[in-house]
C-alpha positions, 0 to 999 in steps of 0.5 A: 841268384840270377842277375838281370842285366840290360844291354843295348846292341847296335848292328848292321844288316841284321834282323831281330831273330838272327840276334836272338838266335846268336845270343841263345847259341852263345848261352845267353838267356834272352828275356826280351829284345826291343827295337829302339831305333832304325836308321837307313844307311846314307846310300839307301837314303840317297837312292830313295830321295832320287826316286822321289824326284 
């Protein structure tokens, strides 16, 4: 009998399709991937606030 599990993965500079491919290549059957939160890096946020000035 298969067991369904939920995991949260935190990544840096990766896109959803890349994560899905990596998991499938590792033999993990991916049922769904949901992006819960996206946070900009501190350097990127500082650059954007300077552009607004």
